[in-house]
Structure formats: C-alpha cells, structure tokens
C-alpha positions in Angstrom: 0.0 0.1 0.0 2.8 2.4 0.7 4.3 2.0 -2.8 0.9 2.9 -4.2 0.6 6.0 -2.1 4.2 7.0 -2.9 3.5 6.7 -6.6 0.4 8.7 -6.6 2.1 11.3 -4.4 5.0 11.7 -6.9 2.9 11.4 -10.1 0.2 13.9 -9.1 2.7 16.6 -8.1 0.9 20.0 -8.3 -2.4 18.3 -8.5 -2.6 16.2 -5.5 -6.1 17.1 -4.5 -7.3 16.5 -8.2 -5.0 13.9 -9.7 -7.1 13.7 -12.8 -5.8 17.2 -13.7 -2.1 16.0 -13.5 -0.6 16.3 -17.1 1.6 13.3 -16.3 -1.1 11.0 -15.2 -3.3 12.1 -18.1 -0.5 11.5 -20.6 0.1 8.0 -19.0 -3.5 7.1 -19.3 -3.6 8.3 -22.9 -0.7 6.2 -23.9 -2.0 3.1 -22.1 -5.6 3.3 -23.0 -6.0 5.5 -26.0 -8.3 7.9 -24.2 -7.4 11.4 -25.4 -5.9 13.7 -22.6 -8.5 16.4 -23.4 -11.4 14.0 -22.6 -10.1 12.8 -19.2 -12.0 14.3 -16.3 -13.0 13.2 -12.9 -15.3 10.3 -14.0 -13.0 9.1 -16.8 -10.1 9.1 -14.4 -11.7 7.2 -11.6 -13.5 4.8 -14.0 -10.1 4.0 -15.5 -8.5 3.5 -12.1 -11.3 1.1 -11.2 -11.4 -0.9 -14.4 -7.5 -1.3 -14.4 -7.0 -1.6 -10.7 -5.5 -5.1 -10.9 -3.1 -4.1 -13.7 -2.2 -0.9 -11.8 -1.5 -2.9 -8.7 0.8 -5.3 -10.7 2.6 -2.3 -12.2 3.2 -0.8 -8.7 4.5 -4.1 -7.3 6.9 -4.3 -10.3 8.1 -0.6 -9.7 8.7 -1.4 -6.1 10.8 -4.4 -7.0 12.8 -2.4 -9.6 13.3 0.4 -7.0 14.9 -2.3 -4.7 17.3 -3.3 -7.4 18.2 0.4 -8.2 18.6 1.3 -4.5 19.7 -1.8 -2.6 19.6 -1.4 1.2 23.0 -0.7 2.8 24.5 -3.7 4.5 24.6 -3.7 8.3 27.5 -4.6 10.3 30.9 -3.2 10.2 
C-alpha cells in the first residue's frame, strides 16, 4: 500500500487534490488506454482507475521491485 501512495504522491505533483488534472497522469492514461488527454475528467479518471486496478497494482508491485534493485539497502555490520 505504501508503494501505491508513494507513486500517486509523486505522479500527481501540483495536482494532489485533483489527480485527474495532472498532465503526467493524463499522458500516461492516454498512452496506455488511448483515451485522449483532453477528454479525461473526474469520471473518466476514476473509471479508468477502477477498471484497471489489478493491472495498476501489478505495475506498482513491479516498480517497487525495480526500486529495490536500483537502491539496494545498505548492508549492516561493520
């Protein structure tokens, strides 16, 4: 759940109270689904999120895994 919130927080920068207005998220939705950016509003955004919730969850799990590879935890001990 924290990875999901972290992604939404980063991706909706400047539009956190209205993520459907985020140019980045609208662009991502357009490239994924073909819905034109100009036609994405509140209902389209949340409808897309609901329909694609399983794929979005898989994507976020994948990004979390890739982040672990990119930034491995420091080894403890000395």
